[in-house]
C-alpha positions, 0 to 999 in steps of 0.5 A: 085865104081862098075866095069861095064861089058865092052861092048865088049869081044873077047874069042874063043871056039877053044882055051883055053884063053880068052881076053878083047878087046875094040873097039868104036863100030860096025865099028870095029875101035880100040880105040888107033887110031893107028890101033893096037888092044888095049888088056888089059889082057889075061889069057892063059890056063885059062882052061884045055879045051874049055872056054865056059863062063864068067861073071864079078862080078858086085859088086867087081872090078877085079873079074870074073868067067869062065867055060869050058870043063874041068868041072870046074868053075874058079874065077879070079883076073885080077890083078894077073892072074897066077892062079885062086883065087878059083876053083869049081869041082862040075859038071861032064861034060862041064859047059856052063853057070856061072852068078853072082847074080847082088845084092848079088854076093856070089851067083853063078849059073852054068849050065852044060851038066851033066843036073844040075844046081848048086847054090853056095855060094862064100862068101869068095871071094864076096864083103861081105866076113864077111857077110851082113853089119849091121849098129851099130846103128841098134843093141842092145848091146847083138846083137852087141857082137853077131855080133862082134863075127860073124864077126871075121871069114869069112863065108865059101864057100858051095854048096847051092843047086843042081837042077836036073829038066833038063833031057838034057844039060843045056846050059844057067842060069840067074838071074832075073833083078826084083827079086834078088832071082829068077833065070831061066835055059834052057836046050837043049830040050827047057825046061825052069825051074824057081827056087828061092834062098832057103828061109833059105839063103835068110834070112841068107844074109839079117839079 
């Protein structure tokens, strides 16, 4: 069952915490009917400085990513919010945007004030930590043995590529809704850059 992104979130750029808040609609009425706010969970001091963005894993329930002015991207399991399950510290300035790939959630995009876009392969905390699942009926004996050896250990997380086409702060990154291998980034100077996931990684994920 997929974890759908809830329609309303409240998080402040003036604090280091964020929370999930559920309301009926634009009228501002709370769901619990008691006139009190219905808070599901809250991560205190999620980042050392301001929280800029967050995104829920579309294929793995309870998992989300957040980013902020401490130059970090953190991955959380909301069932245990005492500490993140993973940290990324590849940017040298504020991280403004983080996005999971809708189809292959190991692919994570981040954009930062350091003018860079980073594509990461966070396979160890993805919905397929042992790689792409293949039907046994589609494999020959030799391929089957190779697949068994390949599946013994989770694949390693890595930085796939760093894109430096921008000359100013990158405020937004987004995956295409039509092509899972296509993504765009937008910087302060108005430059829109469109890139693709490297072909070698694409086929490594699919095959």
